[in-house]
N, C-alpha and C positions, 0 to 999 in steps of 0.2 A: 438569699445568699447568692452572691455574684461569683463565678467560677471563671478562671481563666482557662486557655485551652489544655493548659496542662493537668488541669483538675476536673475536667468534664466529668458530670456525674455519669455512671454508666460506662465508661471507658475504661475501666479497670484501674490499676494503680498509676499514678503519675510517673513517667519514666524519663521525662525530657527530650522525647523524640518528637519533632515536628511530623504532620502526617501531610502526605502529597496524595490527594484524592483525585481518582481519574474515572468518576462516574459514567463518562461518554463511553468507556469502554465495555460496560455491563451490555449494551446493546449488541455489542459485538458477541460476547462471552455467550448470551442468551440466544444469540442467531436471529434476533429481531432484524425484521426487512430483509432476511436471507430468503431469495426464492426459492420456492418449492417447486413452482410450476418450471417445466424444464424447456418449455416454447419461448420462442423470441419475446412473446408479449410479457412475459414475467422476468426477463433477463435485464439487470442492470447494464449489462456491457453491449446490449443492443438499445439501451434508453439514452445513454452517454452520448453516442455521437450526434443525438438531436439537440442536446444542452449546448450552451456557449461554453468556449474552452475553460473560463472561471468557473462557472457552474459546475461542469462536468468533471474539475481539475484536469483537463486534457492538456499535456505538455505539447504534443505534435499531432498532426494528421498526415496520412499518406494515401496512397491511392486505394489500397485494401488492408492496411492496418493503423492502429492509432496508438499512441503511447498515453498513459493515463497515471497519475498517482494512485497510489492505494490508500482507500480512504481508513484503513486501519494499519499502518506501515509496521514494519519490523524496525526500521530506522528512517531518519530523516531522508527523503528523496527517493524511498521504494516506489518504484512504478512498475507499470506491468505494460507489455507489448501485446495488442488484442487484434485479431481480425475482426473487421466490420461483419464478415458473414458469420452467422450462428452455428458453429460447429464444435464438437465436444472433444475432438480426437486428431492428433498430428496428423495421422495418417488420412484424414480427410481435407487435408489443405491443398489447394491448388499448388501449382508450381511458383507461379507469382506470389502467392501469399507466403509461401515458405523463403523466397528470396527477401521480400520486403521485411519481414519478420527478423530475418537474420542483420539485414542493414539497419534497421530501428533499433535493434539490440546493440550493434556496434556505435549507432548515435547515441544511444542512452548512456554507454559507458564513457563515452567521451564528453558529454555534457555533464554527468556526474562528476567525472574527475576536473572539469573545468568550474562548474559551480561551487563544488563542496569539498575539493581535494580529496575524493574517496581513494582510498589505498589498495582496496581489493573489492570483490563483488562475489555474490552468491547470485547465480543465474539459472533459472530453470521452471520446469513446468511440473504440476502436480495432475496427473490425468486419472480422473475418475475419484469418485468420494473416499474409497479405501485408500487411495494413495495421498490423501490430505487435501483435495482440491475443496476450497470453500464453495466456488459456483463450478462445479463440474460439467454442467451443459454448455458452458461456452469456454473454449480453450483460451488460454493467456499465459504468457511467460513473464514470470518474475525477474526484475534486476534490483537487486539491494546491493546498496553501496555500504563498504564495511572500512572502518577505520582500527588502526591500531590501539586496544584498550576499549573499544566501543563495547565489550562486554563486561560489566561491572556488577556491583552487588545489587543494583536495582532489579534488573530482571531474574537474576539468580536467586536472590534472597526475597525479595519484596513482590515478585511476579508484576512487575511494572517497568514500562518504558518511558523513559525521559526524553522527549523529542523537543529540541531546543527552538524550533521554528514552526510557525503556521502552515496549514497546507497550503493555501494561497500564495503565501510568500515563497514557498518552496517551488509551488508550480510557475510562478513568475521567473525566478531566477533559471529554473531549467529550460523554461522556453525560450529564454534569452540564450542561453549558451547553445541550445538546440541549433538555432539559425546561425550561428559563428562557424 
């Protein structure tokens, strides 16, 4: 017996809904590849600078910090500003790191406005696991672009984000806007 996608055996009653499958998100949900080791050897933020910009999703590199796209973004263009030095707390940053982190955050806002027309932003840090830091051992500041109406039924009802652009394409656009 041939079944179309609305009559799939075991999927319950046909409901005429299309399904948007995001199996790649399961790795994040399960914490796969999340570093347990708090040393620089097990930290992805220490490994990324050794990669090419394209492979590491690096948008820009500075003297003491770099900007990188979030591998599990809340929105397209969600990036992070990360010190090269492996530190876990804001009060451990040097004066130079604080200055460049701030400058890179400003440049991220400008680049995201130019590249994507972002209308607002969520900017901040989660310091420590209890504060929601996914990788608490290495400080990083999130810059999340927002648009009017970007919170819709998908994340609210389906617990799914629809990202309209591949990360490599987003990285390229932001890197180009960063230079301007």
